[in-house]
Structure formats: structure tokens, C-alpha cells
C-alpha positions in Angstrom: -38.9 -84.4 -74.0 -38.7 -87.1 -76.6 -41.2 -86.7 -79.5 -43.6 -84.7 -77.4 -45.1 -81.9 -79.4 -44.6 -78.4 -78.2 -47.8 -76.9 -76.5 -49.9 -78.2 -79.4 -48.7 -75.8 -82.0 -46.6 -78.2 -84.0 -49.3 -80.9 -83.9 -51.8 -78.4 -85.4 -49.5 -77.0 -88.1 -47.0 -79.3 -89.9 -45.3 -76.2 -91.4 -44.1 -75.4 -87.9 -42.4 -78.7 -87.4 -38.9 -77.6 -88.6 -39.0 -74.8 -86.0 -40.1 -76.9 -83.0 -36.9 -76.4 -81.1 -37.0 -72.6 -81.5 -40.7 -72.5 -80.5 -39.9 -74.7 -77.4 -37.0 -72.5 -76.5 -39.1 -69.3 -76.7 -41.8 -71.0 -74.6 -39.3 -72.2 -71.9 -37.7 -68.8 -71.7 -41.2 -67.1 -71.3 -42.0 -69.5 -68.5 -38.7 -68.8 -66.8 -39.2 -65.0 -67.2 -42.7 -65.2 -65.7 -41.4 -67.1 -62.7 -38.6 -64.5 -62.3 -41.0 -61.5 -62.5 -43.6 -63.0 -60.2 -41.4 -64.6 -57.6 -42.5 -68.0 -58.6 -46.3 -67.3 -58.3 -46.8 -67.3 -62.0 -49.4 -64.6 -61.7 -48.8 -61.8 -64.3 -52.0 -60.2 -63.2 -50.7 -59.6 -59.7 -47.4 -58.4 -61.2 -49.1 -55.9 -63.5 -50.5 -53.4 -61.0 -48.1 -50.5 -61.6 -51.0 -48.2 -62.5 -52.5 -48.6 -59.0 -49.3 -47.4 -57.5 -47.7 -44.9 -59.9 -49.4 -41.7 -61.2 -51.8 -39.4 -59.4 -54.4 -41.0 -57.2 -57.2 -39.7 -54.9 -56.9 -41.1 -51.4 -59.3 -41.1 -48.5 -58.0 -37.8 -47.2 -56.0 -36.3 -50.1 -53.8 -37.2 -53.0 -50.7 -39.3 -53.6 -48.5 -39.0 -56.7 -45.7 -41.4 -57.6 -43.2 -41.6 -60.5 -40.4 -43.9 -61.4 -37.3 -41.8 -62.3 -34.0 -43.5 -61.1 -31.8 -40.9 -62.7 -33.6 -37.8 -61.4 -32.0 -35.6 -58.7 -35.1 -33.6 -57.9 -38.7 -33.5 -58.9 -41.5 -30.9 -58.3 -45.1 -30.8 -59.4 -45.9 -27.5 -61.0 -49.3 -26.5 -62.2 -52.4 -24.3 -61.8 -52.3 -25.0 -58.0 -48.9 -23.3 -57.5 -48.6 -20.8 -60.3 -46.4 -23.2 -62.3 -43.5 -22.5 -60.0 -41.4 -24.8 -57.8 -42.5 -24.9 -54.2 -41.5 -27.1 -51.3 -45.1 -28.2 -50.7 -45.1 -29.9 -54.1 -41.6 -31.4 -54.0 -41.4 -35.2 -54.3 -39.3 -37.4 -52.0 -37.3 -40.4 -52.9 -38.7 -43.8 -51.8 -35.5 -45.3 -50.4 -33.1 -46.6 -53.1 -35.9 -47.9 -55.3 -35.7 -45.2 -58.0 -39.3 -44.2 -57.2 -40.5 -40.8 -56.0 -43.5 -39.9 -54.0 -45.6 -36.9 -52.9 -48.5 -36.9 -50.5 -50.9 -33.9 -50.4 -54.0 -32.9 -48.6 -57.3 -32.8 -50.4 -57.2 -29.0 -51.0 -53.8 -29.1 -52.7 -55.3 -29.7 -56.1 -58.7 -30.0 -57.7 -60.5 -31.7 -60.6 -59.5 -30.0 -63.8 -56.2 -28.6 -62.6 -53.3 -28.7 -65.2 -49.9 -29.9 -64.1 -46.5 -31.3 -65.0 -43.4 -32.6 -63.4 -40.3 -30.3 -63.2 -37.5 -32.8 -63.3 -33.8 -32.1 -62.6 -30.9 -34.5 -63.4 -27.1 -34.6 -63.6 -25.0 -31.9 -65.3 -27.6 -29.3 -64.8 -30.2 -30.9 -67.0 -33.8 -30.2 -66.4 -37.2 -30.2 -68.1 -40.9 -30.1 -67.7 -42.4 -33.5 -68.2 -45.8 -35.2 -68.4 -45.8 -38.1 -65.9 -45.3 -41.5 -67.6 -48.3 -43.0 -65.7 -50.6 -40.0 -66.2 -54.2 -41.0 -66.9 -55.4 -37.7 -68.4 -53.6 -35.3 -70.8 -55.1 -32.3 -72.6 -53.8 -29.8 -75.2 -54.3 -26.1 -75.0 -56.3 -24.9 -78.0 -54.2 -21.7 -78.4 -50.6 -22.7 -77.4 -51.0 -26.3 -78.5 -49.0 -27.3 -75.3 -49.9 -30.6 -73.7 -50.3 -30.9 -69.9 -51.4 -33.5 -67.5 -54.8 -32.9 -65.9 -56.2 -33.8 -62.5 -59.2 -36.0 -63.3 -61.4 -36.8 -60.4 -65.1 -36.0 -61.3 -67.6 -35.9 -58.4 -69.8 -38.3 -60.3 -67.7 -41.2 -61.9 -69.3 -43.1 -64.7 -71.5 -45.9 -63.6 -71.4 -49.0 -65.9 -74.7 -50.3 -67.0 -73.6 -53.5 -68.8 -71.0 -55.0 -66.5 -71.4 -58.6 -67.5 -71.1 -58.4 -71.2 -70.1 -61.6 -73.1 -69.0 -61.2 -76.7 -70.5 -63.3 -79.5 -67.5 -65.0 -81.3 -69.5 -67.4 -83.6 -68.4 -65.7 -85.8 -66.7 -62.5 -84.6 -67.5 -59.8 -87.2 -65.1 -56.9 -86.7 -65.6 -53.3 -87.8 -62.3 -51.4 -87.7 -62.8 -47.7 -86.9 -61.1 -44.5 -85.8 -63.3 -42.2 -83.7 -61.8 -38.9 -85.0 -62.4 -39.9 -88.7 -65.7 -41.5 -88.2 -67.9 -38.4 -88.7 -68.8 -36.7 -92.0 -68.0 -33.2 -90.8 -64.7 -31.5 -91.6 -63.4 -31.8 -88.0 -62.2 -34.4 -85.5 -65.2 -36.4 -84.4 -65.8 -37.3 -80.8 -66.6 -40.3 -78.6 -70.1 -39.0 -78.1 -70.7 -38.5 -81.8 -69.4 -42.0 -82.5 -71.7 -43.4 -79.8 -74.8 -41.6 -81.2 -74.2 -41.8 -84.9 -71.9 -44.6 -85.8 -72.7 -47.4 -83.4 -76.3 -47.8 -84.6 -75.0 -48.2 -88.2 -72.4 -50.7 -87.1 -75.2 -52.7 -85.4 -77.6 -52.4 -88.3 -74.9 -53.6 -90.7 -74.5 -56.9 -88.7 -71.2 -56.4 -87.0 -70.7 -57.7 -83.4 -67.4 -56.1 -82.6 -65.5 -52.8 -83.3 -61.7 -52.5 -83.3 -61.0 -48.9 -82.2 -57.7 -47.1 -83.3 -56.0 -44.2 -81.6 -57.4 -44.4 -78.1 -54.0 -43.8 -76.3 -52.9 -40.2 -76.2 -50.8 -39.1 -79.1 -49.6 -35.6 -80.0 -49.4 -36.2 -83.8 -52.9 -36.8 -85.2 -51.5 -37.8 -88.5 -50.0 -40.9 -86.9 -53.5 -42.5 -86.7 -52.7 -42.9 -83.0 -49.6 -45.0 -83.4 -47.1 -42.5 -82.0 -48.3 -42.8 -78.4 -47.0 -40.4 -75.8 -49.1 -41.1 -72.7 -50.0 -44.8 -72.6 -52.5 -44.6 -69.7 -54.4 -41.6 -71.0 -57.4 -41.8 -73.3 -57.0 -39.3 -76.1 -58.6 -36.1 -75.0 -59.0 -34.8 -78.6 -62.1 -37.1 -78.8 -63.6 -36.2 -75.4 -63.5 -37.2 -71.8 -62.8 -40.6 -70.2 -66.5 -40.8 -69.2 -67.5 -40.3 -72.8 -65.2 -43.2 -73.9 -66.6 -45.4 -71.1 -70.1 -44.5 -72.4 -69.1 -45.5 -75.9 -67.9 -48.9 -74.6 -70.9 -49.4 -72.4 -73.3 -48.5 -75.1 -71.6 -50.9 -77.5 -71.9 -53.7 -75.0 -75.6 -52.9 -74.6 -76.0 -53.4 -78.3 -74.1 -56.7 -78.2 -71.0 -55.2 -79.8 -67.6 -56.2 -78.4 -64.9 -53.5 -78.2 -61.3 -54.3 -79.3 -58.6 -51.7 -78.6 -55.5 -51.2 -80.7 -52.9 -51.3 -78.0 -49.6 -49.8 -79.3 -46.6 -51.4 -77.5 -44.3 -51.9 -80.4 -42.8 -48.4 -80.1 -43.4 -44.9 -78.7 -43.4 -41.3 -79.8 -39.9 -39.8 -79.5 -41.3 -36.7 -77.9 -39.6 -35.6 -74.7 -41.9 -32.8 -73.4 -45.0 -34.9 -74.0 -43.7 -38.5 -73.9 -41.1 -40.9 -72.6 -38.2 -39.8 -74.8 -36.1 -38.4 -71.9 -38.3 -38.5 -68.8 -35.6 -37.8 -66.3 -32.1 -37.6 -67.7 -31.9 -41.1 -69.2 -33.1 -41.4 -72.8 -32.8 -45.2 -72.4 -35.0 -45.6 -69.3 -37.7 -47.3 -71.4 -35.8 -47.9 -74.7 -32.9 -49.7 -76.2 -29.5 -47.9 -76.2 -27.4 -47.6 -79.3 -28.5 -48.6 -82.8 -31.7 -50.2 -81.5 -32.9 -47.0 -79.8 -34.5 -45.4 -82.9 -36.8 -47.0 -85.5 -35.8 -45.0 -88.6 -38.9 -46.1 -90.7 -41.4 -45.1 -88.0 -39.5 -42.0 -86.5 -40.1 -43.5 -83.1 -38.4 -45.1 -80.1 -38.2 -48.9 -79.6 -39.0 -50.3 -76.1 -36.3 -52.4 -74.5 -38.4 -55.5 -73.5 -35.3 -56.9 -71.7 -35.8 -54.5 -68.9 -38.1 -55.6 -66.1 -39.4 -52.1 -65.6 -40.5 -51.9 -69.2 -42.3 -55.2 -68.9 -44.0 -53.9 -65.7 -45.0 -50.7 -67.4 -46.4 -52.4 -70.5 -48.2 -55.3 -68.8 -49.7 -52.8 -66.3 -50.9 -50.8 -69.2 -52.6 -53.9 -70.6 -54.3 -54.5 -67.3 -55.3 -50.9 -66.9 -57.2 -50.8 -70.2 -58.8 -54.1 -69.5 -60.1 -52.8 -66.2 
């Protein structure tokens, strides 16, 4: 390497010069890891497609549901469609020795709006009702406060009106916001109210970008959205996915870019709603031992050394971008 400067960073900032070897080492390891994950292709985009495989998807003639649960012994879908009871029709099958599970169903087996969960069984008689890790819609019952996954396949999907938006970055003037706290009424505000009442004020005040907090589903509202339980689900306490899409689309129509706070540093410790113990292994997504818990945040720390975790989180990035 000689005196070659590392990827331009040291050349641009003399304060980094003493750390050039460490920076180079991190960079070289990242390049090695990318090649390992992608089989040498180098395309993280092609690698990050887990959301297109896992979770619940409408197919041409029915439904397919998949979940990654290497430690599970048995998995059933329970919900409105089967009286919340285990039944053979909704029993998942292992996909070889991959640790993945799959269930294919005809079109009449479930419908838009149905609530459901996984009933997972693991070793030593352990079992529990779980919301799927890759679920894209979660709702909370107003009376019981129980969270459930929800089948989301509206007959009329949202049609984007501003598909070729290009942000103005010269300069980028960012308005940080939280949809639920954006209204002046004593309640949780909604995507629709934000679109109608707040966006015009943001535009009028000269901002060209909003940074939106708390979009990923989170059971504890007081966390400001930073104790995420369902990483692929837009928080239903503010409205529907279509209303969130309308918020983004309307912003683009006003020349306002949308930045999302994507929380990948830690996760809610919840087991019934989150990833805390999806299928008998509390460490499926997280570090074991002393690094498992973050005592200051009361949350769980992702183990970025696991390829499955990298796949989950990078797929989550791509999902929200799409």
C-alpha cells in the first residue's frame, strides 16, 4: 500500500491520520464480508431480498407464508380464519435443513384484515404465540391492548403519483418530526392529519426535507419509536400503510424529501410482540451473554456477526427504500 491514503478519508481530514491503519482494516474487513455474503458478486442489493421471501405474501392463486426459526419443532398459523386454534391446514413445514418454515394456502384460506399469529413450539415443552419477524402489518386491539399480525392485501393498492422525485440537497433543510406528536389535539395524531395539516406548514417555512421518527412498529409509545418490535411493519397507531404512502407521495409532490429514522442499533425485548424469543432461542437475533442486554436502553443488542442478522437488517433497509 505504501503511502496511499485510505479511500480518501485521511486525505480529507488530517485528524484521522493516526487511525489510518484501523480505518483501512475496517474497510478491508467490510469488503471481505460483502464478498462472503454475496458469493463474490459484491451486490448487497441482490443479497438483501429477505422481505420478498419471508413473511406473508399473496401469490397468483393463493398465499405463501415463510419464517426463519431454526430452533422450532413445530409452527402453526392461528387467527380469525381458524378460530385461533391449531389445525393441520395451517401447519408449516420445514424447508429441508435450512431452518426455514413454509406454508402455502389457497386464496380462500385468509382474507384482507384477518388477524393472526404464529403458534411456535420448541424443545423442553416450550411454546408461545408469536408475531412473525418479517410481518408487514401489526395492529393493537383497543380493548385488550394485545398486538396481532394482520393480513394486509387491499383490493386497491396505493398508486404513486410522484415516482421520479429527486431531492434538493443544495442545501438540505431538514425538519425533524414525529407523526403522533405533530398535532395540537390531546391524542395520537395520524399520517393523514400530518399530511393535511403539517406538511403545508413545513413547506411554507422553507424546509425541503422531513426526518420522520417512529415509523417502525413499537409497543411502547413512550420510547418515541426506538424500541422496535416489528421492523417491517409501519406503525398502525398512526394509520394504514396506504396513508403513510400518501404522506410520502404528497411530500414529494411538494418538493419535500422524506428521511426515515431506521432503528437497527437495538430492539425491544418483548417476546410476545417482538424478537426477544421468537422460537426457543433468545439469541437468534441477539448477542449471547453479557452483550445480550443493553441496560441503559432496556433493550436487546443485535449480533451483527451473524449472517442471518445482517440479512434481516439489510433486507429491512431495502424494504423501506422500496
